[in-house]
N, C-alpha and C positions, 0 to 999 in steps of 0.2 A: 830078206835083202833080194834085191832084183838081179836078173841075169848079168846085165851089164856091171854091176858092181862086183859080181863074182869073177868075171872075166877080166875087170880092172885089177883086182887082187892078184890075179895069175901073172898079169903084165908086171906089177910090182915085184912080185917074188922072184921073177927071172931077170928084169932089168934094174931095179932099184929106183931110188928118186934121183931126178936131176942129172941124169946121166946121158950124153948124146950117143945115140946107137944108130948104126946103119944096119939095117934088117930087111930081109925079103917077106912079103906078106904070106907066102907059103910057110915060113916058119911061125909067123903069129898064128895062122890058122891052125897049125899043129898045136900051139900051146893052148888055144881055144877050144881045139877038138871040134872045128866047124869047118864048113866050106870056105874057100878063099872069098866068095862073094859075102857071106855073112861077116867074115873077119874085117873086110873093108868098110861094111856098115857099121860095125862095132866101134872100130877105130875113129871113123867119121864123127859118131855121136860123141865119143869122148873128148875128140879134139872141139868140137862145139860146145861141149859143157867146160872146156878149159881144164880138164883133166890131164890131157897131154898135149904136147906139141907134135903134130903129125904131119910130115912133108912127104907125101907119096910120088913116086918117080914112075912114068909111063913106060911100059915095055916089059916083056916076059925076062924074068931074072934080074931085073934091075933092083938096086938096094935103095930103100927108103929111109928117111931120117925120123927117129922116134926119141922124145924125151918126156919123161913123166913130170908134171908140174905139181902133183898133189899125192899124199899118201892115202891109203884106203882108211885108216883110223881117222884122219882129218875129215874126210868126207863123210863118215859115219856120223862123227860129232856134230858137224855142220848139219846134216839132215835132222839129227835128232833135235837140234837146238831150233831149228826152223818150225818142226812140228810142235815143240813144246811152246814156242812164241805164239803158235796159232791155237794153243790150248788143246791140240789134238794128240793127247797122250797115247790113247788106244793105237792110232796109226803109228806113233813112234815105236811102241813096244812090238807091234806086227814088223816094222821095218827091221827091228833088231834082230828078231828070230833066235837063231842059235848062238848069236854073239854074245857069251857069257860075260866077257869083260865089260862090253858095252852095257849090257844089262845090269850089271854091278854097278856101275858110274851112275845110271839112271836112278837106281834104287837110293843110292848114297846121296845124290845131290838134288833129286827131284821129288823124292817122296819124304814123308815125315816132316818135322819141324824145320823151317827156315827163317832166318833173320836177315833183313836187308834194310838200312837206313831206318833202324828202330822200328820196321814193320815186322810182325811175326805172323807167318803163314803155316799153316799144315796142310800138305797133299796127301789123300788117301785114295788108294785104289779100291775098287769095290766090285764084286762079282756080278752084278747086275745094273741095269739103268735105275735111277730113283724115281719114284712115282711121282705125280703132280703133287705139291705140298698144300692140301686143302683141308682145314679142320672139319668141314662140313662133309667131308666123303669118309668112308670107311678106309683106314689106312694098315699098312703092314707094320711089323714092330719098329724096323728102322726108320721108317717116314714118320711114326708116332713121336720117336724120339727127336728126330730133326725138326718138327713142327713146334716142338716145345721149347727149341732153341731159338725160334723165331717169333713166337708169339706168347703172350702173358694173358691172365684171366683176371677177373675182379678179385678173386680168391686163388690161393695156391695151397696145396697139400705139402707141408714140409714132412719129409721122411724123418729127418733127424729128430724133430720134436713130436712127430706122431699125431700132428693135428693141422688144421686149417688156419691159415695165416692170412694177413692182408697181402695184396700185390698192387694191381691198379686202383683199387679201392684201399684207403687207409682205415676205413672205419665203416660199420654198418650197424643198423638198428631195425628192429621189427616190431609190430604191435602185439598185443597179447595172445592173439589167435594165430599169429606167424602167417598172416595172409597178406600183409603190406610190409615191404622191405624197402629200407631207404640206403642207398650205397653212396658214399662220398668219396669222390674220385680225386685223386692226388693232382694238384694243380702243376706239379713238376712232371706229370706224365705226357709224353710225347710220341706220335708216331715216328717211323724211322726217317721220314723227310722233313721232320720239324714241325709237322701240324699237331696241336694240342690235342689230347684225348678227350674231348668233351663228353658230357652226357649224351647228347644228341647222336653223336657218332657211334658211341658205345651202344645205345638203344638199337639203332640200325644193324649193328653187328649181331646183337642176341636176337633180334627179330629175324635175322636171316637164318639162325640156328633153329629157330622154332619153325620155320617153314621147310628145313630140310627134310627130304624124303626117307633118309636113314636114320635120323635122330629126332623127328618131331614128336615121337612117343615118350621121349625123356622130358620134354617140355609141355606135355599136355595139359597140366594143372596150371600153367602161366596163363594169365588172363590179359594182362597189359604190362608193357614195358615201355616207360617214358622218362623223360627229362623234366624235373621240377625245376631246375636251374642249370646254368651251364656246368657245374660240378657235382650235381646231387641227381642221382638216378633212382627211379622207383619201379619196382617190380610187385606186382599184384597176382594174386594166387586165388584159384577157386576152392581150395582145400587148405588146411594148416599145412605148412612145410617148414617144419622146424630145423631142417638140415639144407636149406637152399643153398646156403654158403658153400656146401660139399657139391652141390650140383654145379656150381659155376666155377668149380675147379677142374671139371672134365673137359676132355678135347674140344666137343663141338661149342662149347662156351668161350673158347680163347677168342680174343679181341683182334679184329684186323679191319682194314678198310681198303676197298678198292678205288683206285684213282687213275683214269685213263688205261685201264687195263693192267695196272701194276698193283701188286699187294703192299700196302703199308703196314709195316709189321710193327709189333708192340713189344718184341721180347729182346733179349740181348743181341741177337744177330738179326739181319735182313737178307733176303733173297735178292742177291745182285743178278745172277744168271742162272737160268735152268732151261738147258736146251739140249735134247739128245742125250747123250751120254755124259753130261757135264753139269755139275752143280757148284755154284760158288755162293757161299755165305759171307757177309761183310758185317763187321762189327757195327752194331746200332750206336751212333755217337749220341743218340738222344735217349738212350734207355734209362728209366726212371730209377734203376738200381745200380748196384755195383756193376761196372763194365767189365767184361772179359778180357783176359790178357792177351787173347788171340786177336789179331786184326782180320784174319781171312782164313776160310776154311774152303778147300777145293776137294770135291769127291767126284772121281771119274771111272768109267769103266773101259 
């Protein structure tokens, strides 16, 4: 909380709300524990902010008119609401400082799950900024979890069943040597902007993974990835790969597409905003499987 707000709280404790008071500047300087000059500056600032009505009188010993137009708690709440509206949660928490009641209110009403007009959101404070969510980069544990909320693969490892199951691809086959695999893409699979997830776009995503400096060794045995038709993808390998379906369930094989600098996502959520200390994930309305109950996830530091 700034000095001017602390001084305003002192005024409120001494004079109360909406009370017409005749007072000398010297007395207010005593309340503020500052010089008369600084007291005049603080009073004028409060008047400009419309916290008080201050009518100074010229001359030594003259009494001026003072009336408080607002209460400190109301100002705190207003400032918090303004910061929250700008998604500046970190600044709001800094502003609160040691105001425990205000901190309790912000935790109760601003963090956790909220429902408004059938929209369900969750707001989560985090101890550090979230790194860029790119499956072709090495990621920390939290980022690895988040990227899987935004992207899907051709296949998926189901922990409950303990096996690889279909995801974007609903079916696949391979030749006897396991050197030529054909994946059949779900016609109902769309990116988060409504663009169909066709075999050419998926091939482009996987070819980018092959060229990743961090993960290229994982795909070194893949020789060709191409579309046989719009919903049929072919992957050819230089050696037999009987568990290629397992490789395609890993992080670098998650499917995405870049369009005008924005990531088109393939998972249950899409990245709506990732800037500085704030990350917003929005439910992907085009997700090809059961959609999540949450409409939005906000993570901030």
